[in-house]
C-alpha positions in Angstrom: 110.2 77.1 89.8 108.2 80.0 88.7 105.9 79.7 85.7 107.1 81.7 82.7 103.6 82.9 82.1 102.1 85.4 84.5 98.4 86.2 84.5 97.6 89.5 86.1 94.1 90.4 87.3 91.3 90.2 89.9 90.0 86.7 90.8 86.2 87.6 90.6 86.5 89.1 87.1 84.7 87.2 84.4 87.5 87.8 81.8 90.0 86.4 84.4 87.8 83.4 85.1 87.6 82.7 81.3 91.3 83.1 80.9 92.1 80.7 83.8 89.7 78.2 82.3 91.3 78.5 78.9 94.9 78.2 80.3 93.9 75.1 82.3 92.1 73.5 79.4 95.2 73.9 77.3 97.6 72.7 80.0 99.4 76.1 80.1 101.3 76.5 83.4 100.9 80.0 84.8 101.3 82.1 87.9 98.4 84.3 89.0 99.1 87.8 90.2 96.2 89.2 92.1 96.1 93.1 91.9 93.9 93.3 95.0 96.3 91.4 97.3 99.6 91.9 95.6 99.2 95.3 94.1 101.0 96.5 90.9 104.0 98.7 90.8 104.7 101.8 88.6 107.7 100.2 86.9 105.6 97.3 85.6 102.8 99.5 84.4 105.3 101.8 82.5 106.8 98.6 80.9 103.4 97.6 79.8 102.5 101.1 78.5 105.7 101.1 76.6 104.9 97.7 75.0 101.2 97.9 74.3 100.2 101.6 74.9 98.3 103.1 77.9 95.4 103.5 75.6 95.1 99.6 75.4 95.8 99.2 79.1 93.5 101.7 80.8 89.9 100.4 80.9 87.6 103.3 80.3 84.5 101.1 79.9 84.4 99.6 83.5 82.4 100.8 86.5 85.6 102.0 88.3 86.3 104.4 85.5 82.8 105.7 85.3 83.0 106.5 89.0 86.3 108.4 88.7 86.0 109.9 85.2 84.5 113.2 86.3 87.8 114.0 88.1 89.7 113.8 84.9 87.2 115.6 82.6 89.0 118.3 80.5 92.4 116.9 81.3 94.6 115.6 78.5 95.3 111.9 79.1 99.0 111.0 78.9 101.0 107.9 79.8 102.1 109.3 83.2 98.5 110.3 84.1 97.2 106.9 83.0 99.9 105.1 85.0 99.0 107.2 88.1 95.3 106.4 87.6 96.0 102.6 87.3 98.3 102.7 90.3 95.6 104.4 92.5 92.6 102.4 91.0 94.0 99.0 89.9 90.5 98.0 88.7 91.0 100.4 85.8 93.6 98.1 84.3 92.1 96.1 81.5 91.9 92.4 82.2 93.6 90.1 81.7 97.1 91.2 81.3 99.3 88.1 80.5 103.1 88.2 80.3 104.5 85.3 78.3 108.2 86.1 78.4 108.0 87.5 74.8 104.6 89.1 74.7 102.3 91.2 76.8 98.6 90.3 76.0 95.8 92.6 77.1 92.3 91.4 77.2 90.7 88.0 76.5 91.2 87.0 72.8 90.9 83.3 72.2 92.3 83.6 68.6 95.4 85.2 70.0 95.7 82.7 72.7 95.4 79.9 70.2 98.4 81.4 68.3 100.6 82.1 71.3 99.7 79.0 73.5 
């Protein structure tokens, strides 16, 4: 049986490590989806953007973004462009992303986790 909670991320990310520790400490069953091994598809990214907004999902503070940002200078960022960037550079997806079945949570936020889990 699949866990109803899916944690999306990259295993060596500190936010992912903290989230896994939190979920384990609170006995929350989850499935881990590794972007590096399993990838992420356009349909899923579009769903997340519809639910939480591309602005929340696209991590423009990380090292990957800083490396690729010059290529997008002067371009108006839109949802389709953000999705295409996240597809090509999945390290630009803010972590963690957690699907609970009813919510899509983005980023480590213990207060929110305490409310949801």
